[in-house]
C-alpha positions as CSV (number, residue, x, y, z in Angstrom):
1,V,18.8,-6.4,7.9
2,E,21.6,-9.2,7.1
3,F,21.6,-9.9,10.6
4,G,17.4,-10.7,10.7
5,L,18.2,-12.5,7.3
6,E,20.6,-14.6,9.0
7,N,18.5,-15.1,12.2
8,E,15.3,-15.6,11.9
9,A,14.0,-15.6,15.5
10,Y,15.2,-12.2,15.6
11,A,13.9,-10.9,12.1
12,T,11.0,-9.2,14.3
13,Q,13.3,-7.3,16.4
14,A,15.7,-6.3,12.9
15,V,12.6,-5.1,10.9
16,A,11.9,-2.7,14.3
17,E,15.5,-1.3,14.7
18,M,15.7,-0.7,10.6
19,F,13.0,1.4,11.1
20,A,14.1,3.4,14.4
21,Q,17.7,4.0,13.0
22,L,16.1,5.4,9.2
23,Q,13.8,7.8,11.6
24,C,17.1,9.0,13.2
25,Q,19.8,9.2,10.4
26,T,20.1,12.1,8.8
27,T,22.9,11.4,5.8
28,H,20.4,9.6,3.8
29,P,16.9,10.6,2.4
30,V,14.4,8.0,3.1
31,L,10.6,7.3,1.4
32,V,8.3,4.9,2.7
33,V,5.7,4.1,0.5
34,V,2.6,1.8,2.2
35,D,0.2,1.0,0.0
36,Q,-3.7,-0.3,1.1
37,W,-2.6,1.0,4.3
38,N,-6.1,0.7,5.8
39,E,-6.2,-3.1,5.2
40,C,-3.0,-3.0,8.5
41,F,-6.2,-3.0,10.8
42,P,-8.5,-5.7,10.0
43,V,-8.1,-9.0,10.7
44,S,-5.9,-10.9,8.8
45,E,-7.0,-14.6,6.9
46,Y,-4.4,-16.2,9.1
47,V,-6.3,-18.4,12.3
48,S,-5.1,-18.9,15.6
49,V,-6.3,-20.7,18.5
50,R,-4.4,-18.2,20.7
51,Y,-7.5,-15.7,19.5
52,D,-10.4,-17.9,20.1
53,N,-12.8,-16.5,22.4
54,T,-11.7,-12.8,21.3
55,R,-13.6,-10.4,19.3
56,F,-11.7,-11.8,16.6
57,H,-13.2,-15.1,16.6
58,G,-9.9,-16.7,15.8
59,H,-8.5,-14.1,13.6
60,I,-5.3,-12.8,13.8
61,P,-5.3,-9.4,13.6
62,A,-3.1,-7.8,10.8
63,Y,-1.4,-5.3,12.9
64,H,-0.1,-8.2,15.0
65,L,1.5,-9.8,11.9
66,T,5.5,-8.3,11.7
67,M,5.3,-6.2,8.6
68,P,1.5,-4.6,9.2
69,R,2.9,-3.9,12.7
70,A,5.9,-1.8,11.8
71,L,4.4,-0.1,8.9
72,H,0.8,0.8,10.9
73,R,2.1,3.6,13.1
74,W,1.4,7.2,11.1
75,D,4.2,8.3,12.0
76,G,6.2,10.2,9.5
77,H,6.7,12.8,11.0
78,L,9.5,11.1,13.3
79,Y,11.6,11.0,10.0
80,K,14.4,13.0,10.2
81,R,15.4,13.1,7.2
82,G,12.1,11.4,5.0
83,L,8.9,11.1,4.2
84,K,6.5,8.6,4.8
85,I,3.5,8.5,2.3
86,C,0.4,5.8,3.0
87,A,-2.2,5.1,0.4
88,T,-5.5,3.5,1.3
89,T,-7.4,1.1,-1.4
90,W,-10.8,0.3,-1.0
91,M,-11.0,-3.1,-3.5
92,Y,-12.4,-4.8,0.1
93,H,-14.1,-1.9,1.4
94,T,-16.8,-3.8,2.6
95,R,-14.7,-5.5,5.2
96,R,-14.1,-2.6,7.9
97,D,-15.4,1.0,8.0
98,Y,-12.2,2.9,8.0
99,R,-12.2,6.4,9.6
100,P,-9.2,7.7,9.6
101,D,-9.7,10.1,12.2
102,L,-9.5,7.0,14.5
103,L,-6.3,6.2,13.5
104,G,-4.7,9.7,14.0
105,V,-5.0,11.2,10.6
106,Q,-5.9,14.8,10.5
107,P,-8.2,16.2,8.1
108,H,-5.4,18.1,6.3
109,E,-3.2,14.9,5.8
110,V,-5.9,13.6,3.7
111,R,-5.6,13.3,-0.5
112,T,-7.0,11.7,-3.0
113,V,-5.3,10.6,-5.9
114,R,-7.1,12.7,-9.7
115,A,-7.8,10.4,-12.5
116,F,-5.1,10.4,-14.8
117,S,-5.2,13.1,-18.2
118,Q,-5.4,11.5,-21.7
119,H,-1.2,12.7,-21.8
120,E,-1.0,10.8,-18.6
121,F,-3.4,7.8,-19.3
122,A,-1.3,7.2,-22.5
123,N,2.5,7.5,-20.5
124,Y,0.9,4.5,-18.2
125,V,-0.2,2.4,-21.5
126,A,3.0,2.8,-23.1
127,Y,4.7,2.4,-19.1
128,L,2.5,-1.0,-19.2
129,R,3.8,-2.1,-22.8
130,M,7.8,-1.5,-21.8
131,M,7.3,-3.3,-18.6
132,K,5.7,-6.2,-21.1
133,V,2.5,-5.9,-18.8
134,L,0.2,-5.3,-22.0
135,H,0.8,-7.7,-25.5
136,Q,-0.3,-6.1,-28.8
137,F,-2.3,-3.1,-27.3
138,P,-4.2,-1.3,-30.2
139,R,-2.5,2.5,-30.3
140,D,-5.8,4.0,-32.0
141,S,-7.7,2.5,-29.3
142,L,-6.2,4.7,-26.7
143,E,-9.0,7.3,-26.5
144,Y,-11.5,4.2,-26.2
145,F,-10.2,3.0,-23.3
146,Y,-9.7,6.0,-21.8
147,M,-13.0,7.1,-22.3
148,L,-14.1,3.5,-20.7
149,T,-11.9,3.9,-17.8
150,Q,-12.5,7.7,-17.4
151,G,-8.5,7.8,-16.4
152,N,-8.4,5.7,-13.4
153,G,-5.7,3.9,-13.2
154,Y,-6.9,1.0,-11.5
155,Q,-9.8,0.0,-14.0
156,A,-7.5,1.1,-16.5
157,R,-5.0,-1.9,-15.1
158,K,-7.5,-4.4,-14.6
159,L,-9.3,-3.8,-17.8
160,L,-6.4,-3.5,-19.8
161,A,-4.6,-6.7,-18.4
162,T,-7.5,-8.9,-19.0
163,L,-8.1,-7.7,-22.5
164,Y,-4.4,-8.1,-23.5
């Protein structure tokens, strides 16, 4: 990693080598977590002349960029002493019809995160207050906001950050 930071021309290769080493080593436990994994596959917002007159219409596919390329593979089973967790997000779901089966994801590997219970929601709000994301949140309104968001963490963060 230090070599990649010091030599910008080799930074991409340093990232690829780091992941290869993490897969082979057995000394330390490794956890790789990728959020918005499905966003590694559509075209990015970046444009390049190289991609003109292609099916990408001038936009660079996200998987041609360095970090998405390093993280987009479904290769968690290759880590000798580790785990890779990939989470999908549907914030931009209209951009692409995401089909896990085309990416090698088996049906038994797909999990859905359930909504928070009331106790978990209270802990979540306490964490947001501790991290100073929320300011002056009224404790007596906890049940009301749980009812509004139905325990959905994303909706809760969005609503609470907007109001408090």
